[in-house]
C-alpha positions, 0 to 999 in steps of 0.5 A: 537458166535465169529468167528474166523478169519480162519472161514472167506471167502473173495472172490477175488474182494469182501470186508469184512468190519467189525466195532467197532474195537479198535486199539488193536483189529485191531492189533491182526487181523493184526497179526493173518492174517499174511504177507503171504496173498493175502488180503489188509487191510484198518483201519480208526477210528474203521473200518476195511476192508478186501479186496481181489483183482482180477488178473486184479487188480494185473496186472496193479499194477505189470506193473505200479509198473515196470514202475515207477521203470524203469522210476526212475532208468532211470533218476538216481533218488534214491529210496526205493519201499516198495510194500504193507507195512502196514503204521499205526499211532496209534495216528491218529487211521489210517492204511493203505496197499497200492497197492504199494508205493515208497520212493523217496525225504526220501528214505534214512529214510527207508534204512535198516528198516524192520518195519514203524510206521508213528508216527516217520517215514515219509510217502512214497513219492509216493503211487499206488492204483488200483482201478478197483473193488473197491474205495480207500478212500483218508482219511487214506492217507490224515490223514497220509500225504501221498504227492502223490497218484496215482489211477489207474481206468477204466478211467486211471490213476488219480494223487492226490497230498496233499495241505494244508490237501487235495487232489487236482487232478493234471494232472502232477507228482512232481517226473516226472515233465517233464514227461507226466506221466498220458499218458505213463500209461494209454497208455502202461498199455492199451498196455499190455492189449491188446498185452501183458506185455512183448511187452508193457514194451519193447515199453515203454522202446523204448520210454524212450530210444527215449525221454530221453536223460540225463536230456533232455526230450520230452513231447509229446507221440507217 
């Protein structure tokens, strides 16, 4: 008996694993699911993971994404945010949909593009994954060549940098080299959970106003 995709229900916070799927079957499932969906997909060497995030996952994703975008704008850094775009490379048998991603150094390479294929396009410069209810497997991003991967867990922000083909945990971000990004993200995401998103964002903007003046940066979080 063969089940249709519409017969499968994945509740928020849960994951579904499908194994022994070739690339053509993965592409078919991706097409059938469409783009207007709450689920996130990850495909690696024949195994497809379908995950539906919880509300707290989405809240953390939204505020961290907003903070990254606002910080890039304040620093006058050009970028292209691509959200949860599907990144895939058939030759490597890998595909993944991050919670959020940003093209920064390579932003010009994706301007005007509605579809990306990492066989020819560069990977995003910065990827964000919220690992509150699940754990990101780094192999997809490693093989796809994503240089900087942020994982936000219940313990806070972790920065992973791709060096010589492997991810190394770092205390700083090359995209924000003079800014205590881990402390900032942890501080204001925690504030959003306690005081609400609006007040946390206002406090974050106030911090930037007080600590960023052109290229001059203070590196202490109050």
